[in-house]
C-alpha positions in Angstrom: -90.2 182.6 -141.9 -92.4 179.6 -141.2 -93.8 178.4 -137.8 -93.8 175.0 -136.2 -97.4 174.9 -134.9 -96.8 172.1 -132.5 -94.2 174.0 -130.5 -95.0 177.5 -131.6 -91.5 178.1 -132.7 -90.3 180.3 -135.6 -88.5 178.2 -138.3 -85.6 179.4 -140.3 -83.9 177.6 -143.2 -80.4 178.8 -142.6 -78.3 178.0 -139.5 -78.3 180.9 -137.0 -76.1 180.5 -133.9 -77.1 182.9 -131.1 -74.1 184.6 -129.4 -75.0 184.7 -125.7 -72.1 187.0 -125.0 -73.9 189.7 -126.9 -76.6 189.8 -124.2 -75.8 192.5 -121.7 -78.1 193.6 -118.9 -77.9 197.2 -117.6 -77.5 198.1 -113.9 -80.3 200.0 -112.1 -78.9 202.8 -109.9 -80.6 205.7 -108.1 -78.1 207.0 -105.6 -74.8 208.3 -107.0 -71.6 207.7 -105.1 -71.6 211.3 -103.9 -74.9 210.8 -102.2 -77.1 212.6 -104.7 -80.0 211.2 -106.8 -78.9 210.4 -110.3 -80.4 212.6 -113.1 -83.6 211.0 -114.3 -83.9 208.8 -111.3 -86.4 209.0 -108.4 -85.8 208.1 -104.8 -88.2 205.5 -103.5 -91.0 206.5 -101.2 -89.2 206.1 -97.8 -90.0 208.1 -94.7 -87.4 209.4 -92.3 -88.1 206.7 -89.7 -87.4 203.9 -92.2 -84.4 205.6 -93.7 -82.8 206.1 -90.3 -83.6 202.5 -89.3 -81.8 201.2 -92.4 -78.8 203.5 -91.7 -78.7 202.5 -88.1 -78.7 198.8 -89.0 -75.9 199.4 -91.6 -73.8 201.1 -88.9 -74.5 198.3 -86.4 -73.5 195.5 -88.9 -70.3 197.4 -89.9 -69.3 197.6 -86.2 -70.3 194.0 -85.5 -68.2 192.8 -88.4 -65.2 194.8 -87.4 -65.3 193.9 -83.7 -65.9 190.2 -84.4 -63.0 189.9 -86.9 -60.9 191.4 -84.1 -62.3 188.9 -81.6 -61.3 186.0 -83.9 -57.8 187.4 -84.2 -57.7 187.5 -80.4 -58.7 183.9 -80.2 -62.0 184.6 -78.6 -64.1 183.0 -81.4 -63.0 180.4 -83.9 -64.3 181.9 -87.2 -66.1 184.8 -88.7 -67.5 185.9 -92.1 -67.9 189.6 -92.7 -70.4 191.5 -94.9 -68.1 194.6 -95.0 -69.0 196.6 -98.1 -72.2 194.6 -98.8 -74.5 196.0 -96.1 -76.9 197.7 -98.6 -77.7 194.5 -100.4 -79.0 192.6 -97.4 -80.5 195.5 -95.4 -82.0 197.4 -98.3 -83.7 194.3 -99.6 -85.0 193.2 -96.1 -86.5 196.6 -95.6 -88.7 196.1 -98.7 -90.2 192.9 -97.3 -92.8 192.3 -94.6 -92.0 190.4 -91.4 -94.0 187.3 -92.5 -91.8 186.8 -95.6 -89.3 184.0 -95.3 -85.5 184.8 -95.5 -83.1 182.1 -96.6 -79.5 183.4 -96.4 -76.1 182.2 -97.3 -73.7 183.7 -94.8 -73.5 187.5 -95.3 -77.1 188.3 -94.5 -76.6 189.4 -90.9 -77.9 192.8 -91.9 -81.3 191.3 -93.0 -81.5 189.5 -89.6 -80.6 192.6 -87.6 -83.2 194.6 -89.5 -85.8 192.0 -88.6 -84.9 192.6 -84.9 -82.2 190.0 -84.0 -80.5 191.6 -80.9 -76.8 192.1 -80.3 -77.1 189.6 -77.5 -78.5 187.0 -79.8 -75.8 187.6 -82.3 -73.1 187.1 -79.6 -74.8 184.0 -78.1 -74.5 182.3 -81.5 -71.0 183.5 -82.2 -69.8 182.2 -78.8 -71.9 179.0 -78.9 -73.1 179.5 -75.4 -76.1 178.0 -73.7 -78.4 180.8 -74.8 -77.6 180.2 -78.5 -80.7 179.1 -80.4 -78.6 176.5 -82.2 -77.3 175.1 -78.8 -73.7 175.5 -79.9 -73.9 173.0 -82.8 -73.2 175.4 -85.6 -70.1 177.4 -86.6 -70.1 181.1 -85.9 -72.3 183.3 -88.2 -74.7 180.3 -89.0 -77.6 182.2 -87.5 -81.3 181.2 -87.5 -84.4 182.5 -85.9 -87.9 180.9 -86.3 -89.6 183.9 -84.7 -88.1 186.3 -87.3 -88.7 183.9 -90.2 -85.0 183.6 -90.9 -84.0 180.0 -91.9 -80.9 178.7 -90.2 -77.8 179.2 -92.4 -76.0 176.1 -93.7 -72.3 176.0 -94.8 -72.8 174.0 -98.1 -73.2 176.4 -101.0 -76.6 176.9 -102.7 -78.6 174.3 -100.7 -81.0 177.0 -99.7 -81.9 177.8 -103.4 -84.1 174.7 -104.1 -85.3 174.9 -100.5 -86.5 178.4 -101.2 -88.4 177.3 -104.2 -90.0 174.5 -102.3 -91.0 176.8 -99.4 -92.4 179.4 -101.8 -94.4 176.7 -103.5 -96.0 176.0 -100.1 -96.7 179.8 -99.7 -98.4 179.7 -103.0 -100.5 176.7 -102.1 -101.5 178.3 -98.7 -102.4 181.6 -100.4 -100.5 183.2 -97.6 -99.8 186.5 -99.4 -96.1 186.1 -98.5 -92.9 185.3 -100.4 -89.5 183.9 -99.8 -86.2 185.7 -100.5 -83.1 183.6 -101.1 -79.6 185.1 -100.9 -76.5 183.6 -102.4 -73.2 184.7 -104.0 -72.2 184.5 -107.6 -69.9 181.6 -106.8 -72.8 179.7 -105.4 -74.6 180.2 -108.7 -72.1 177.8 -110.2 -73.6 175.0 -108.1 -76.2 172.6 -109.6 -78.7 173.5 -106.9 -78.9 177.0 -108.4 -80.1 175.7 -111.8 -82.5 173.2 -110.3 -84.0 175.8 -108.0 -84.5 178.4 -110.6 -85.9 176.1 -113.2 -88.4 174.7 -110.7 -89.4 178.2 -109.6 -89.9 179.3 -113.2 -92.0 176.2 -114.1 -94.2 176.2 -111.1 -94.5 180.0 -110.8 -93.8 180.4 -107.1 -93.4 183.6 -105.1 -89.7 183.6 -104.6 -87.0 186.3 -105.0 -83.5 185.0 -105.8 -81.0 187.7 -104.7 -77.5 187.1 -106.0 -74.8 189.1 -104.3 -72.1 189.4 -107.0 -69.3 190.7 -104.9 -66.5 190.0 -107.3 -64.9 186.9 -105.8 -65.8 183.3 -105.0 -63.2 183.1 -102.2 -60.1 183.7 -104.4 -61.7 183.1 -107.8 -62.5 186.4 -109.6 -65.9 186.6 -111.2 -64.7 188.2 -114.4 -63.0 185.7 -116.7 -62.8 182.7 -114.3 -66.3 182.1 -113.0 -68.5 182.6 -116.1 -68.2 183.5 -119.8 -71.4 185.4 -120.2 -72.6 188.7 -118.7 -72.8 187.7 -115.1 -75.7 185.9 -113.3 -78.6 188.0 -114.5 -78.9 186.5 -118.0 -79.5 183.1 -116.4 -82.8 184.4 -115.0 -83.8 185.4 -118.5 -82.8 182.0 -119.8 -85.1 180.4 -117.2 -88.0 182.6 -118.3 -88.2 184.7 -115.1 -88.3 188.4 -114.4 -84.8 189.6 -113.9 -83.1 192.9 -112.9 -79.5 193.9 -112.1 -78.9 196.6 -109.5 -76.1 198.5 -108.0 -75.7 196.5 -104.8 -74.0 199.4 -103.0 -77.0 201.6 -103.6 -79.5 201.0 -100.9 -82.2 202.9 -102.8 -81.8 200.7 -105.9 -81.8 197.6 -103.9 -84.9 198.6 -101.9 -86.9 199.6 -104.9 -86.0 196.6 -107.0 -86.9 194.3 -104.1 -90.1 196.1 -103.5 -91.2 195.7 -107.1 -89.9 192.1 -107.1 -92.1 191.3 -104.1 -95.2 192.7 -106.0 -94.4 190.4 -108.9 -93.8 187.4 -106.6 -96.8 187.8 -104.3 -99.4 189.3 -106.6 -98.6 187.5 -109.8 -96.7 184.4 -108.6 -93.7 185.4 -110.7 -90.3 184.3 -109.5 -87.7 187.1 -109.8 -83.9 187.1 -110.0 -82.0 190.2 -108.7 -78.3 190.5 -109.3 -76.7 193.0 -106.9 -73.3 194.2 -108.1 -71.1 194.9 -105.1 -67.6 194.2 -103.7 -66.4 192.1 -100.8 -64.2 194.6 -98.9 -62.9 192.0 -96.4 -61.5 188.6 -97.0 -63.9 185.7 -97.7 -63.6 184.8 -94.1 -61.1 185.1 -91.2 -59.3 182.1 -92.8 -58.6 184.0 -96.0 -55.9 186.5 -96.9 -57.1 188.5 -99.9 -53.8 190.2 -100.5 -52.8 186.9 -102.2 -55.2 187.5 -105.1 -56.1 191.1 -105.4 -54.4 194.5 -105.1 -54.7 197.4 -102.6 -55.5 199.6 -105.5 -58.5 197.6 -106.4 -59.8 197.6 -102.9 -59.2 201.3 -102.5 -61.2 202.0 -105.7 -64.2 200.3 -104.2 -63.9 202.2 -100.9 -65.2 205.2 -102.8 -68.4 203.3 -103.4 -68.9 202.4 -99.8 -72.7 201.9 -99.3 -72.7 203.2 -95.7 -70.9 206.4 -96.6 -73.0 206.9 -99.7 -76.3 206.6 -97.8 -75.1 208.8 -94.9 -74.3 211.6 -97.4 -77.9 211.4 -98.7 -79.3 211.5 -95.2 -77.1 214.6 -94.4 -78.3 216.3 -97.5 -81.9 215.7 -96.4 -81.2 217.2 -93.0 -82.2 213.9 -91.4 -78.9 213.4 -89.6 -75.7 215.3 -89.0 -72.2 214.1 -89.2 -71.9 214.5 -85.5 -75.0 212.5 -84.8 -73.8 209.7 -87.1 -70.5 209.6 -85.2 -72.2 209.6 -81.8 -74.5 206.8 -82.9 -71.6 204.8 -84.2 -69.7 205.1 -80.9 -72.8 204.1 -78.9 -73.3 201.0 -81.0 -69.6 200.2 -80.7 -69.8 200.3 -76.9 -73.0 198.2 -77.0 -71.3 195.5 -79.2 -68.2 195.4 -77.0 -70.3 195.1 -73.8 -72.4 192.3 -75.3 -69.2 190.5 -76.5 -67.8 190.5 -73.0 -71.0 189.3 -71.5 -71.5 186.5 -74.0 -68.1 184.9 -73.5 -68.9 184.5 -69.7 -72.0 182.5 -70.3 -71.5 178.7 -70.1 -71.7 176.5 -73.1 -74.6 174.0 -73.5 -74.5 170.8 -71.5 -72.9 168.0 -73.4 -76.1 165.9 -73.2 -77.6 168.3 -75.7 -75.4 166.9 -78.4 -77.8 163.9 -78.9 -81.1 165.8 -78.3 -83.8 167.2 -80.6 -83.6 164.5 -83.2 -85.2 161.5 -81.5 -87.9 161.6 -78.8 -85.7 159.3 -76.8 -82.1 159.1 -78.0 -81.3 155.5 -79.2 -79.0 153.3 -77.2 -76.1 153.6 -79.7 -76.0 157.4 -79.2 -76.3 157.1 -75.5 -73.4 154.7 -75.5 -71.3 157.1 -77.6 -72.1 160.0 -75.3 -71.0 158.0 -72.3 -67.7 157.1 -74.0 -67.2 160.8 -74.9 -67.7 161.8 -71.2 -65.3 159.2 -70.0 -62.7 160.4 -72.5 -63.0 164.0 -71.3 -62.7 163.0 -67.7 -59.6 160.9 -68.5 -57.9 163.8 -70.3 -59.2 167.0 -68.7 -56.0 168.9 -69.5 -56.7 168.5 -73.2 -60.0 170.4 -73.0 -60.4 174.1 -72.3 -62.5 175.4 -69.5 -65.1 176.4 -72.1 -65.7 172.8 -73.1 -69.2 171.4 -72.6 -70.2 170.5 -69.1 -70.3 166.7 -68.6 -71.4 166.3 -65.0 -74.6 167.0 -63.2 -77.0 166.0 -66.1 -79.6 168.5 -67.1 
């Protein structure tokens, strides 16, 4: 075998096609489905306080998702996206970061935001688009954002946050801030061109970014196996781009936490971008606009219920003597009451004044926007019966 000295490539004299389908990446798992540590594995260093905070956040997000799906069905909010069954992925990874690290999510990362300290009232204000919403009612429900918690506002278009995360992490590297960016997305988003552009740039410029792919089995109704990709999932793509890569059990909060902790070390201390593929399952529909019974079976869903990340972690906590079943149930009921109370309060708060539609872009709104706003107000006054009482206020100014 000779070597091409210009490019440092090995040279062969017979054609050799590489079969990419032969590349398989194992899945890292610590916590078994019965709540015990797998033989040969070691639980991460995690004290009782952190473990209970993770579990408490998992319970809260489970309740929030269930209650808000019900609220959408009741017509109280327009739309909702649940992270049911994927709580370990966002919460376990967020727990391994520091508060100064940037989070760029897709739209199932409410767990990461809650772990950072986003309150139930703040969740509700965004979901109801009232005047206390940080986004001033301009975004769809679940498109959260919070500058104080270093959580970039979520955008609907798939994968736009991936190259943005690379760019932000490049800035962190230049600033020598000692922080990193974590970027979440689904396996469906990994089919977008932004995924490839973002990963390639991160690999070339060696920036401190963690790409966390939640492979939950479906891109809306398109199953991952056989219809989204021909290779072994998303993880091999990180290898192809020359970056550190690991596949984890996304329903195992310990595996997620430990993989993210180590990934952060690589990112911050060595400027190595990392790709994590978390294997999970979307227990609910893609959104409240989706009916999953049209493309998957109850048997399939029930099989994954046995891998429920919340139940699995609770079993471990009970085995440790850090919580009892009765305490877990009591905590659940208390959080349920808290969520319901916040929901009722949020829907009584007025929506933002209509003038805010044209604010925050220009120091002084240009004349053409002022003209359009005046026309909109005149239209609402002319047809008040067509607009609900929750419509933006148009009189009185600000």
